[in-house]
C-alpha positions as CSV (number, residue, x, y, z in Angstrom):
1,M,12.7,-27.3,24.9
2,N,15.5,-26.5,27.3
3,W,13.8,-24.3,30.0
4,H,17.1,-23.3,31.5
5,A,18.4,-21.9,28.2
6,L,14.7,-20.2,27.7
7,R,15.2,-18.6,31.1
8,V,18.7,-17.2,30.5
9,I,17.6,-16.0,26.8
10,A,14.5,-14.2,28.3
11,L,16.2,-12.5,31.1
12,N,19.1,-11.3,28.7
13,E,16.6,-9.7,26.4
14,M,14.8,-8.0,29.1
15,R,17.9,-6.7,30.7
16,L,19.3,-5.3,27.1
17,R,16.1,-3.5,26.6
18,M,15.9,-2.0,30.3
19,R,19.2,-0.5,29.8
20,R,18.0,1.7,26.8
21,L,17.5,5.3,27.2
22,S,14.4,4.9,24.9
23,T,12.7,3.0,27.6
24,L,12.7,6.1,29.9
25,V,11.5,8.3,27.2
26,A,8.9,6.2,26.2
27,L,7.7,5.8,29.8
28,L,7.6,9.3,30.3
29,A,5.6,10.1,27.3
30,A,3.1,7.5,28.2
31,V,2.7,8.8,31.7
32,G,2.4,12.3,30.4
33,L,-0.4,11.3,28.0
34,C,-2.2,9.4,30.8
35,W,-2.0,12.6,33.2
36,L,-3.1,14.8,30.1
37,A,-6.2,12.5,29.3
38,I,-7.1,12.1,33.1
39,A,-7.8,15.8,33.5
40,D,-8.7,17.3,36.9
41,P,-12.6,17.7,37.0
42,A,-12.1,21.0,38.8
43,G,-10.9,22.5,35.6
44,G,-14.2,21.6,33.7
45,A,-12.7,18.3,31.8
46,T,-13.0,14.9,32.7
47,M,-11.7,11.5,31.4
48,M,-15.1,9.7,30.7
49,V,-18.6,10.9,29.8
50,I,-21.5,8.4,29.6
51,D,-24.7,10.0,28.2
52,G,-23.4,13.4,29.1
53,K,-22.6,12.5,32.7
54,R,-19.2,12.5,34.2
55,V,-17.9,9.3,35.6
56,L,-16.6,9.5,39.0
57,Y,-12.8,8.8,39.4
58,T,-13.0,5.7,41.3
59,S,-10.4,2.8,41.1
60,Q,-12.6,1.0,38.3
61,A,-13.0,4.2,36.1
62,L,-9.4,5.2,36.4
63,A,-8.3,1.6,35.8
64,F,-10.3,1.4,32.6
65,G,-9.3,4.8,31.3
66,S,-5.5,4.4,32.0
67,A,-5.6,1.0,30.7
68,H,-7.3,2.1,27.5
69,I,-4.5,4.6,26.9
70,A,-1.8,2.2,27.8
71,G,-3.2,-0.1,25.4
72,M,-3.1,2.3,22.6
73,M,0.5,3.4,23.4
74,V,1.8,-0.1,24.1
75,G,0.2,-1.4,20.9
76,L,2.4,0.6,18.6
77,A,5.2,1.9,20.8
78,G,5.9,-1.5,22.5
79,F,6.4,-3.0,19.0
80,Y,9.0,-0.5,18.1
81,L,10.6,-0.8,21.6
82,V,11.1,-4.6,21.7
83,R,12.0,-5.1,18.0
84,G,15.5,-4.2,16.6
85,R,17.6,-7.1,18.1
86,T,18.5,-8.5,14.7
87,A,20.2,-5.3,13.5
88,Q,22.0,-5.1,16.9
89,D,23.3,-8.6,16.5
90,L,24.5,-7.9,12.9
91,E,26.3,-4.7,14.0
92,S,28.1,-6.3,17.1
93,G,28.8,-9.7,15.1
94,M,26.8,-11.8,17.4
95,G,24.4,-12.8,14.7
96,A,26.8,-15.3,13.0
97,V,27.4,-16.7,16.6
98,I,23.7,-17.1,17.3
99,G,23.2,-18.6,13.9
100,A,25.9,-21.1,14.3
101,T,24.8,-22.4,17.9
102,G,22.9,-25.6,18.3
103,A,19.9,-23.8,19.7
104,G,16.8,-24.4,17.6
105,N,14.7,-21.8,16.0
106,A,11.7,-22.3,18.5
107,L,13.9,-21.8,21.4
108,L,15.4,-18.5,20.1
109,S,12.0,-17.2,19.1
110,A,10.4,-18.2,22.4
111,G,13.2,-16.7,24.6
112,R,13.1,-13.6,22.5
113,W,9.3,-13.3,22.7
114,L,9.2,-14.0,26.7
115,G,11.9,-11.5,27.1
116,G,10.2,-8.8,25.2
117,A,6.7,-9.7,26.9
118,L,8.6,-9.4,30.4
119,Y,10.1,-6.1,29.3
120,L,6.6,-4.6,28.2
121,L,5.1,-5.8,31.5
122,L,7.8,-3.8,33.5
123,F,6.8,-1.0,31.5
124,V,3.1,-1.4,32.2
125,L,3.9,-1.9,36.0
126,A,5.8,1.5,36.0
127,Y,2.8,3.1,34.2
128,L,0.5,1.7,36.8
129,A,2.5,3.1,39.6
130,S,2.2,6.4,38.2
131,T,-1.8,6.0,37.7
132,L,-2.1,5.1,41.3
133,A,-0.1,8.4,42.2
134,L,-2.7,10.2,40.0
135,H,-5.5,8.4,41.7
136,A,-4.0,9.7,45.1
137,L,-4.2,13.2,43.7
138,R,-7.3,13.4,41.8
139,G,-9.3,10.2,42.8
140,E,-12.6,10.1,44.2
141,G,-12.6,6.9,46.1
142,P,-10.2,4.4,47.7
143,I,-7.4,2.8,45.8
144,Q,-8.4,-0.8,45.2
145,L,-5.0,-2.5,43.8
146,L,-7.3,-5.6,42.9
147,I,-9.3,-3.8,40.7
148,Y,-6.5,-2.3,38.8
149,L,-4.6,-5.5,38.4
150,Q,-7.9,-7.2,36.9
151,T,-8.5,-4.5,34.5
152,Y,-4.8,-4.3,33.5
153,A,-4.6,-8.0,32.9
154,L,-7.8,-8.2,30.9
155,M,-7.0,-5.2,28.7
156,L,-3.3,-5.4,28.3
157,L,-1.9,-8.8,28.5
158,P,-3.0,-9.9,25.1
159,I,-1.7,-6.6,23.3
160,V,1.6,-7.3,25.2
161,S,2.1,-10.7,24.1
162,Y,1.0,-9.7,20.5
163,C,3.5,-6.8,20.6
164,A,6.3,-9.0,21.6
165,A,5.5,-12.0,19.3
166,C,5.1,-9.4,16.1
167,A,8.5,-7.9,17.0
168,V,10.1,-11.2,17.0
169,M,8.3,-12.3,13.8
170,F,9.3,-9.0,12.0
171,D,12.8,-9.4,13.1
172,N,12.9,-13.1,12.2
173,I,11.7,-12.6,8.5
174,G,14.4,-11.0,6.5
175,A,12.1,-9.2,4.1
176,L,10.3,-7.5,7.3
177,V,13.7,-6.3,8.8
178,G,14.1,-2.4,8.7
179,K,12.0,0.3,7.9
180,R,9.8,-1.5,5.3
181,G,8.6,-3.7,8.6
182,D,8.3,-0.5,10.8
183,V,5.8,1.0,8.4
184,L,3.9,-2.1,7.7
185,F,3.3,-2.9,11.3
186,F,1.9,0.8,11.7
187,V,-0.5,0.3,8.5
188,L,-1.9,-3.1,10.0
189,W,-2.2,-1.3,13.4
190,C,-4.4,1.4,11.9
191,M,-6.4,-1.1,10.0
192,Q,-7.4,-3.0,12.8
193,F,-9.4,-0.1,14.2
194,G,-11.1,0.6,11.3
195,V,-12.1,-3.0,10.6
196,L,-13.3,-3.4,14.1
197,A,-15.2,-0.2,14.5
198,G,-18.1,-1.6,12.7
199,V,-18.0,-4.8,14.5
200,A,-18.2,-3.2,17.9
201,E,-21.3,-1.5,16.7
202,N,-23.3,-4.6,15.7
203,P,-24.4,-6.6,18.8
204,G,-24.7,-9.7,16.7
205,T,-21.2,-10.5,15.9
206,Q,-19.0,-11.5,18.8
207,W,-16.3,-13.9,17.3
208,P,-14.4,-11.0,15.3
209,L,-13.7,-9.3,18.8
210,V,-11.1,-12.1,19.5
211,L,-8.9,-10.5,16.8
212,D,-8.9,-7.1,18.6
213,F,-5.7,-7.3,20.3
214,S,-6.0,-3.7,21.6
215,G,-9.4,-4.6,23.7
216,L,-10.9,-1.4,22.3
217,S,-13.9,-3.1,20.8
218,V,-14.4,-5.4,24.0
219,A,-14.2,-2.3,26.1
220,V,-16.8,-0.5,23.8
221,T,-19.2,-3.4,23.8
222,T,-19.0,-3.9,27.6
223,L,-19.8,-0.3,28.3
224,R,-22.7,-0.5,25.6
225,D,-24.2,-3.5,27.2
226,H,-23.7,-2.6,30.9
227,Y,-25.2,1.2,30.4
228,A,-27.6,0.4,27.3
229,T,-26.2,3.4,25.5
230,T,-23.7,4.2,22.5
231,Y,-23.2,7.8,23.8
232,F,-20.0,7.7,25.9
233,A,-16.4,9.4,25.2
234,I,-13.0,8.3,26.7
235,G,-10.5,11.0,26.8
236,R,-10.2,14.6,27.8
237,H,-13.9,15.9,27.5
238,G,-16.1,18.7,28.9
239,F,-19.1,18.0,31.1
240,D,-22.1,19.7,32.7
241,P,-21.3,20.0,36.5
242,A,-25.1,20.2,37.1
243,I,-25.7,16.6,36.2
244,A,-25.1,14.2,38.8
245,P,-22.1,12.0,38.1
246,I,-22.4,8.1,37.8
247,V,-20.2,5.7,39.3
248,M,-18.7,2.4,37.5
249,P,-19.4,-0.9,39.3
250,E,-16.5,-2.7,40.8
251,S,-17.7,-5.8,38.9
252,F,-17.7,-4.4,35.6
253,W,-16.2,-7.1,33.6
254,D,-18.3,-10.1,32.8
255,L,-17.4,-13.6,31.9
256,R,-18.0,-12.7,28.1
257,A,-15.3,-10.1,28.3
258,W,-12.8,-12.4,30.1
259,G,-13.4,-15.2,27.6
260,L,-13.0,-12.9,24.7
261,R,-9.7,-11.6,26.1
262,S,-8.4,-15.1,27.1
263,A,-8.9,-16.3,23.3
264,T,-7.1,-13.3,22.1
265,L,-4.2,-13.9,24.4
266,A,-4.1,-17.5,23.0
267,L,-4.3,-16.2,19.5
268,S,-1.3,-14.1,20.0
269,F,0.9,-17.0,20.4
270,L,0.1,-18.1,16.8
271,V,2.1,-15.2,15.6
272,L,5.2,-16.9,16.7
273,L,4.7,-19.7,14.2
274,P,6.0,-17.9,11.1
275,A,8.8,-16.5,13.3
276,V,9.9,-20.1,13.9
277,L,9.3,-21.2,10.6
278,F,11.0,-18.3,8.5
279,F,13.8,-17.5,11.0
280,H,16.6,-16.5,8.9
281,R,19.4,-17.2,11.4
282,Y,21.5,-14.2,10.2
283,S,22.2,-15.8,6.8
284,P,23.7,-13.0,4.7
285,D,21.5,-13.8,1.8
286,R,18.4,-13.4,3.7
287,V,19.0,-10.7,6.2
288,R,21.0,-8.1,4.2
289,Q,19.3,-6.2,1.4
290,R,19.0,-8.5,-1.7
291,S,20.2,-7.4,-4.9
292,A,17.6,-6.1,-7.5
293,R,18.7,-9.0,-9.9
294,R,17.6,-11.6,-7.2
295,N,14.3,-9.8,-6.3
296,R,11.8,-9.2,-9.1
297,L,9.8,-6.7,-7.0
298,L,12.8,-4.7,-6.0
299,A,13.8,-4.7,-9.6
300,L,10.7,-3.6,-10.7
301,A,10.5,-0.8,-7.9
302,D,14.1,0.2,-9.2
303,R,13.0,0.7,-12.8
304,L,9.9,2.6,-11.8
305,L,11.7,5.1,-9.3
306,R,14.9,5.6,-11.7
307,P,13.5,8.7,-13.3
308,V,13.0,10.0,-9.6
309,G,16.5,9.4,-9.0
310,W,17.6,11.3,-11.8
311,L,16.1,14.5,-10.3
312,V,18.6,14.2,-7.3
313,R,21.7,13.9,-9.4
314,P,22.1,17.7,-9.7
315,L,22.1,18.2,-6.0
316,P,25.4,17.0,-5.1
317,A,27.2,19.2,-7.8
318,L,25.2,22.1,-6.5
319,A,26.1,21.4,-2.9
320,M,29.7,21.5,-4.0
321,R,29.3,25.0,-5.6
322,V,27.3,26.4,-2.6
323,P,29.9,27.7,0.1
324,G,29.9,27.2,3.9
325,F,27.1,25.8,5.9
326,A,24.4,26.0,3.3
327,G,26.3,23.8,1.0
328,E,26.7,21.3,3.8
329,V,23.0,21.3,4.3
330,L,22.2,20.7,0.7
331,A,24.7,17.7,0.6
332,E,22.8,16.2,3.5
333,V,19.7,16.6,1.8
334,A,21.2,15.1,-1.5
335,L,22.4,12.1,0.6
336,V,18.9,11.4,2.2
337,L,17.2,11.6,-1.2
338,A,19.8,9.7,-3.1
339,T,19.6,6.9,-1.0
340,S,15.8,6.7,-0.8
341,P,14.0,7.2,-4.1
342,A,10.9,6.5,-2.6
343,A,11.2,9.2,-0.1
344,T,12.0,11.4,-3.1
345,M,8.9,10.4,-4.6
346,A,6.7,10.9,-1.7
347,L,8.1,14.6,-0.7
348,L,7.8,15.5,-4.6
349,A,4.3,14.2,-4.6
350,T,3.4,16.3,-1.7
351,G,5.0,19.4,-2.9
352,I,3.1,19.0,-6.3
353,A,-0.1,18.4,-4.2
354,A,0.4,21.5,-2.0
355,V,0.6,23.7,-5.1
356,L,-2.2,22.4,-6.9
357,A,-4.6,21.4,-4.3
358,D,-7.9,23.5,-3.6
359,G,-8.1,24.8,0.0
360,A,-10.4,22.1,1.2
361,A,-7.8,19.4,0.2
362,L,-4.9,20.9,1.9
363,Q,-5.9,19.2,5.1
364,G,-5.4,15.7,3.6
365,V,-2.1,16.8,1.9
366,M,-0.8,17.9,5.4
367,I,-1.9,14.9,7.0
368,G,-0.4,12.5,4.4
369,G,2.7,14.7,3.8
370,V,3.6,15.1,7.3
371,A,3.6,11.3,7.9
372,C,5.8,10.8,5.0
373,W,8.2,13.5,6.2
374,G,8.4,12.1,9.7
375,V,9.3,8.6,8.2
376,V,12.0,10.1,6.2
377,V,13.8,12.4,8.7
378,C,13.7,10.0,11.6
379,G,16.7,8.2,10.2
380,I,18.9,11.1,9.5
381,V,20.6,11.5,13.0
382,P,21.2,7.9,13.6
383,R,22.5,7.2,10.0
384,D,26.1,7.9,10.9
385,W,26.2,5.7,13.9
386,Q,24.5,2.8,12.3
387,N,27.0,2.8,9.3
388,G,30.0,3.3,11.5
389,A,30.7,6.8,10.3
390,D,30.0,8.7,13.6
391,A,33.6,9.2,14.6
392,M,34.5,10.2,11.0
393,T,31.8,12.8,10.7
394,A,32.5,14.1,14.3
395,V,36.1,15.3,13.4
396,L,35.1,17.3,10.4
397,P,35.2,21.1,10.8
398,G,32.7,22.2,13.6
399,G,32.8,18.6,15.1
400,A,29.6,16.9,16.4
401,V,27.8,20.2,17.1
402,R,28.1,21.3,13.4
403,R,26.9,17.9,12.3
404,Y,23.8,18.2,14.7
405,L,23.1,21.7,13.2
406,R,23.5,20.4,9.7
407,Q,21.3,17.3,9.9
408,W,18.6,19.4,11.9
409,S,18.6,22.0,9.1
410,A,18.3,19.3,6.5
411,S,15.3,18.0,8.2
412,L,13.7,21.4,8.1
413,L,14.7,21.8,4.3
414,L,12.9,18.5,3.6
415,A,9.8,19.8,4.9
416,A,9.6,22.5,2.3
417,P,6.4,20.9,0.7
418,L,4.6,21.4,4.1
419,G,5.8,24.9,4.1
420,V,3.9,25.5,0.8
421,V,0.7,24.4,2.8
422,A,1.6,26.7,5.6
423,V,2.1,29.6,3.2
424,R,-1.3,28.9,1.5
425,W,-2.9,28.8,5.1
426,A,-1.4,32.0,6.1
427,A,-3.7,34.4,4.2
428,Q,-7.0,32.7,5.6
429,S,-5.9,31.6,9.1
430,P,-2.7,32.7,10.4
431,A,-3.0,30.6,13.5
432,R,-3.1,27.5,11.4
433,A,-0.2,28.5,9.5
434,A,1.9,29.3,12.5
435,A,0.8,25.9,14.2
436,A,2.4,24.3,10.9
437,V,5.7,26.1,11.3
438,A,5.8,25.4,15.1
439,G,4.9,21.7,14.6
440,V,7.5,21.1,11.9
441,L,10.0,23.0,14.2
442,A,9.1,20.9,17.2
443,L,8.9,17.6,15.1
444,A,12.5,18.2,13.4
445,S,14.1,18.9,16.9
446,A,12.6,16.0,18.5
447,A,13.7,13.7,15.6
448,S,17.2,15.1,16.1
449,L,17.3,14.9,20.0
450,L,15.8,11.3,20.2
451,G,18.0,10.3,17.3
452,G,21.2,11.5,18.8
453,L,20.0,10.1,22.6
454,T,19.3,6.6,21.3
455,R,21.2,6.3,18.3
456,G,18.3,4.8,16.7
457,A,15.1,6.0,14.8
458,R,12.3,3.7,16.2
459,L,11.7,5.7,19.5
460,F,10.8,9.0,17.5
461,L,9.1,6.9,14.8
462,A,6.9,5.1,17.3
463,L,5.9,8.4,19.4
464,F,5.5,10.3,16.1
465,L,3.1,7.8,14.5
466,F,1.3,7.3,17.7
467,T,0.7,11.0,18.1
468,W,-0.1,11.5,14.3
469,Y,-2.9,8.9,14.6
470,V,-4.3,10.1,17.9
471,A,-4.4,13.7,16.5
472,I,-6.3,12.8,13.4
473,N,-8.8,11.0,15.7
474,S,-9.1,14.0,18.0
475,P,-10.1,16.9,15.5
476,K,-11.3,19.2,18.1
477,L,-8.4,18.9,20.5
478,A,-6.1,21.9,19.8
479,A,-3.2,20.8,22.0
480,L,-2.7,17.7,19.6
481,D,-3.3,19.6,16.2
482,L,0.6,19.5,15.8
483,V,0.9,21.0,12.3
484,G,-2.4,22.4,12.0
485,F,-4.1,19.8,9.7
486,N,-7.3,19.7,12.1
487,G,-7.7,23.5,12.0
488,A,-8.3,23.4,15.8
489,A,-4.9,24.8,16.6
490,T,-4.5,28.3,18.3
491,V,-1.9,30.7,18.7
492,A,-1.3,29.5,22.3
493,T,-0.9,25.9,21.2
494,A,1.4,26.9,18.3
495,A,3.5,28.9,20.7
496,A,3.6,26.2,23.2
497,W,4.8,23.7,20.4
498,A,7.4,26.2,19.2
499,L,8.5,26.5,22.9
500,A,8.9,22.8,23.0
501,G,10.8,22.6,19.9
502,S,13.0,25.3,20.9
503,L,13.9,23.4,24.0
504,A,14.3,20.0,22.2
505,W,16.7,21.7,19.9
506,A,18.6,23.2,22.7
507,A,18.6,19.9,24.5
508,G,20.0,18.2,21.5
509,L,22.8,20.7,21.0
510,V,24.0,20.3,24.5
511,H,24.0,16.6,24.0
512,S,25.9,16.6,20.8
513,R,28.5,19.1,22.3
514,W,28.7,16.8,25.4
515,R,29.2,13.7,23.1
516,G,31.6,15.3,21.0
517,A,33.7,16.2,23.8
């Protein structure tokens, strides 16, 4: 392999990603989540509880907790931050040039993997710097940098390598390019926690822990073996100040943990094999969407979803008859639904379930409905830019500002099935209904703002799916009950999300006005 070429490709990949605005936004989100989870003990909440006892904020404890949060964040958001280079190469015309070069598949794949891994490592180092600042503010012991580096290396190196390798693999295989690959990775990411949850609770099985790239099961088993207990909680939890706290030892990680994580790191390299073997090299018949005639699966899906497409046909004609801004919003909704029959089917199913489901089942309807809705609306704002129509739509009456308002309103209109759930909640729990409305407002505004800032859908999709997953696994935390599906939201949290949504909407409006000017 040409090592000089590998170095050039890797550094180029790293620089291209470091220049994105999405990197800064994702870093701020990760830092904010870390500071939220590592609460000030003076307020009655702490980051970690073992057997009902608070863990002192030493270097080992803060390194453990912050690395756990970073592993969850990098494990999902890192994939979406790294991938997407295939689409950029196709849009810029560089795909044909790269495909025609003499560089082999192994060199191109390894270079992109190394560049993505270096980029994520720089992201982790910036996150570590913010954690050290938090230690200086809330820590209960000296800052021991070596302990931080050891814990971060053990917990985060495998997930960094795995995310970069998965991003390269999904970009190199034509069938996984695009939103299908985005959704598939999220499903696989959620499945690994469900499968490994039972493994971590069984002391007799060790080899499946090698498959845990997030490191959560290794951390759980190490805590269990060290303290001989299964009662511990990581995150923002209350504690009894009358009980004496405990201290995590500096030599917390044993040889078993290092061996498991080293094997996991080595296993992550194997993900690059299919990336090398099935690299499309930007061949038009493998990268671009294939016709239904050549793909039996797509042809079958087209036949099954054809009746759903018929339901959307009256919308364009109706939009032409409705005057003014309302007609423009209807046209935007018609365009979204017409280009994605699967989205139409998902939103229609959500609406039917919202009407027919009983009170207890509405929680599940809202959980699934908001996930489908978020995946649909994340691509509304970037669509014009990705299809080369940004300049054309900006010169229509009202310019870029009217386009922003139209697309944001279309996102809210597509959330009508979720509004049905909110209406049914209003009679029994007004706070829950208010949380649903405020959460949809905040998410729609965030999708419009981040889509306009980054000209892509992946940053919002990564942050949204990560927050959605954490929220459904933290049912008692009111601040994360975005749309009220946990029933923990209060009037105060609903108001906070409404304020955040209003600020995001205003920021998006200012940005669209500035870009239009």
